[in-house]
C-alpha positions as CSV (number, residue, x, y, z in Angstrom):
1,M,0.0,0.0,0.0
2,R,1.3,3.5,-0.9
3,I,0.4,6.9,0.3
4,D,1.3,9.7,-2.2
5,Y,2.1,12.7,0.0
6,Y,2.0,15.9,-2.0
7,L,3.6,18.7,0.1
8,S,5.1,22.1,0.0
9,T,8.3,22.6,2.1
10,L,6.8,26.0,2.9
11,S,3.3,24.8,4.0
12,P,2.5,25.7,7.7
13,F,-0.3,23.1,7.6
14,A,2.2,20.4,6.5
15,Y,4.3,21.5,9.5
16,L,1.2,21.1,11.8
17,A,0.8,17.5,10.6
18,G,3.9,16.6,12.6
19,D,4.7,12.9,12.4
20,R,1.1,11.7,12.3
21,L,1.3,10.5,8.7
22,E,4.3,8.4,9.4
23,R,2.7,6.9,12.5
24,I,-0.4,6.1,10.5
25,A,1.6,4.5,7.7
26,A,3.5,2.4,10.1
27,R,0.3,1.0,11.6
28,Y,-0.8,-0.3,8.2
29,G,2.6,-1.2,6.7
30,A,2.1,1.6,4.1
31,R,4.9,3.2,2.1
32,I,4.9,7.0,1.9
33,A,6.0,8.5,-1.4
34,Y,7.1,12.1,-0.5
35,K,6.3,14.4,-3.5
36,P,7.3,18.0,-2.9
37,L,5.9,20.4,-5.4
38,D,5.6,24.1,-6.3
39,I,2.5,25.1,-4.5
40,L,2.1,28.5,-6.3
41,A,2.2,26.7,-9.6
42,L,-0.3,24.2,-8.3
43,F,-2.6,27.1,-7.2
44,A,-2.3,28.7,-10.7
45,R,-3.3,25.3,-12.3
46,T,-6.2,24.5,-10.0
47,G,-7.9,27.7,-9.1
48,G,-6.2,28.5,-5.8
49,T,-5.0,31.9,-4.6
50,P,-1.6,32.5,-2.9
51,P,-2.1,33.6,0.8
52,A,-0.8,37.1,0.2
53,E,-3.4,37.7,-2.5
54,R,-6.4,36.4,-0.5
55,A,-9.1,38.7,0.9
56,P,-8.2,40.2,4.3
57,A,-10.9,38.2,6.1
58,R,-9.4,35.0,4.7
59,Q,-5.8,36.0,5.7
60,S,-6.9,36.8,9.2
61,Y,-8.8,33.5,9.6
62,R,-5.7,31.6,8.3
63,L,-3.6,33.1,11.1
64,Q,-6.2,32.3,13.7
65,E,-6.5,28.7,12.4
66,L,-2.7,28.3,12.5
67,R,-2.5,29.5,16.1
68,R,-5.4,27.2,17.2
69,Q,-4.1,24.1,15.4
70,A,-0.5,24.6,16.7
71,K,-1.8,24.9,20.2
72,K,-4.0,21.8,19.7
73,R,-1.0,19.8,18.4
74,G,1.4,21.2,21.0
75,L,3.7,22.6,18.3
76,P,5.5,26.0,18.6
77,I,4.8,28.3,15.7
78,V,5.7,31.7,14.4
79,L,2.7,33.0,12.6
80,Q,4.6,35.4,10.4
81,P,8.1,34.0,10.1
82,A,11.0,36.1,8.9
83,H,11.7,33.9,5.9
84,F,8.2,33.3,4.4
85,P,7.8,33.2,1.6
86,T,11.2,32.0,0.3
87,N,12.4,29.8,-2.5
88,A,11.1,26.3,-1.7
89,A,12.9,24.6,-4.5
90,P,16.3,23.9,-2.9
91,A,14.7,22.2,0.2
92,S,12.3,20.3,-2.1
93,Y,15.3,19.0,-4.1
94,A,16.9,17.8,-0.9
95,V,13.7,15.9,0.0
96,I,13.7,14.3,-3.5
97,A,17.4,13.4,-3.2
98,A,16.8,11.9,0.3
99,Q,13.8,9.9,-0.9
100,A,15.9,8.5,-3.7
101,S,18.7,7.6,-1.3
102,V,16.4,5.8,1.0
103,D,14.7,4.0,-1.9
104,A,18.2,2.8,-2.9
105,G,18.8,1.4,0.6
106,G,20.7,4.3,2.1
107,P,20.4,5.6,5.7
108,G,18.2,8.4,6.8
109,D,14.5,9.3,7.5
110,T,12.7,11.2,4.8
111,G,9.8,12.1,7.1
112,A,12.2,13.5,9.7
113,L,13.8,15.6,7.0
114,V,10.5,17.0,5.9
115,R,9.6,17.8,9.5
116,A,13.0,19.5,10.1
117,I,12.7,21.7,7.1
118,L,9.2,22.7,8.0
119,A,10.2,23.4,11.6
120,A,13.1,25.5,10.4
121,C,10.7,27.8,8.7
122,W,7.7,27.8,11.0
123,A,9.3,27.4,14.5
124,E,12.9,28.5,14.1
125,E,12.7,31.4,11.7
126,R,15.5,30.1,9.5
127,D,15.6,30.5,5.7
128,I,15.1,27.0,4.1
129,A,16.5,28.3,0.8
130,E,19.9,28.6,2.4
131,D,22.4,25.8,1.8
132,A,23.5,25.7,5.5
133,V,20.0,25.3,6.7
134,I,19.3,22.5,4.3
135,R,22.5,20.7,5.2
136,D,21.7,20.9,8.9
137,C,18.2,19.5,8.3
138,L,19.7,16.6,6.3
139,A,22.1,15.9,9.1
140,Q,19.4,16.0,11.7
141,A,17.4,13.3,9.7
142,G,20.4,11.0,9.4
143,F,21.4,11.9,5.8
144,D,24.8,12.9,4.4
145,P,24.6,16.7,4.2
146,A,26.4,16.4,0.8
147,L,23.0,15.2,-0.6
148,A,22.3,18.9,-0.9
149,D,24.7,19.0,-3.8
150,K,23.7,15.8,-5.6
151,G,21.0,15.2,-8.2
152,L,20.1,18.8,-8.7
153,L,19.0,18.2,-12.3
154,A,17.1,15.0,-11.3
155,G,15.6,17.0,-8.4
156,A,14.4,19.7,-10.7
157,E,12.9,17.2,-13.1
158,T,11.1,15.3,-10.3
159,Y,9.9,18.5,-8.8
160,A,8.2,19.5,-12.1
161,R,6.9,15.9,-12.6
162,N,5.4,16.0,-9.1
163,L,3.3,19.0,-10.1
164,E,2.0,17.3,-13.2
165,E,1.2,14.1,-11.2
166,A,-0.6,16.2,-8.6
167,V,-2.8,18.0,-11.1
168,E,-3.7,14.7,-12.8
169,A,-4.5,13.1,-9.4
170,G,-6.9,16.0,-8.5
171,V,-4.6,17.6,-5.9
172,F,-5.2,21.3,-5.4
173,G,-3.5,22.2,-2.1
174,A,-0.9,20.9,0.5
175,P,-0.6,18.8,2.4
176,F,-2.5,16.4,0.3
177,Y,-2.6,12.6,0.7
178,V,-3.7,10.2,-2.0
179,V,-4.3,6.5,-1.7
180,G,-5.5,5.1,-5.1
181,E,-8.5,7.1,-6.0
182,E,-9.1,8.4,-2.4
183,R,-7.9,12.0,-1.7
184,F,-7.5,13.7,1.6
185,W,-6.7,17.4,1.8
186,G,-5.1,19.0,4.9
187,Q,-3.5,17.8,8.1
188,D,-7.0,17.9,9.7
189,R,-8.0,15.0,7.4
190,L,-5.3,12.6,8.7
191,E,-7.9,11.0,11.0
192,D,-10.0,10.2,8.0
193,L,-7.0,8.8,6.2
194,D,-6.4,6.5,9.2
195,L,-10.1,5.4,9.2
196,F,-10.0,4.7,5.5
197,L,-6.9,2.6,5.8
198,A,-8.6,0.7,8.6
199,G,-11.5,0.0,6.3
200,D,-14.0,2.1,8.3
201,L,-14.5,4.9,5.7
């Protein structure tokens, strides 16, 4: 069983998911395919609006929701971090390289890498476009920091391909979890994903 996990390395809601996806996958013996993508390009293709361009009421509600969900999950959060938005591509390429390394039998934890990158932005106010930050996140997750330098062309190609696959799969936001034909949008739908995998939905 495979869970396709479409994510943005800049998504605060992916940050708020914590390690719940990984714990759910472990319960059912499911494999997670981490698929970072360009969220702004996804919005442009699927009718979404970037946060900065949304109506004031929607922007205000988003901040309230982030505060409430972070408290609910026991996660620290900076609602308006110093380095948001930033270039998500370098961190995304690192996730892609890490996933490829694990698939080839190498050490490291891709889920832990994703969480480290998201925490760097949303809890630690570090710029995830910076090489030193990406290398530190790789090391935290058990990877060789030199992965940041490897497979950049393949990373760029996979990053673009993930976007196309997302659009074809009916994905329109992040985090987004797909199992076969079933789609679950948002960290607040992880409970539903769990119930679906258990056969109860």
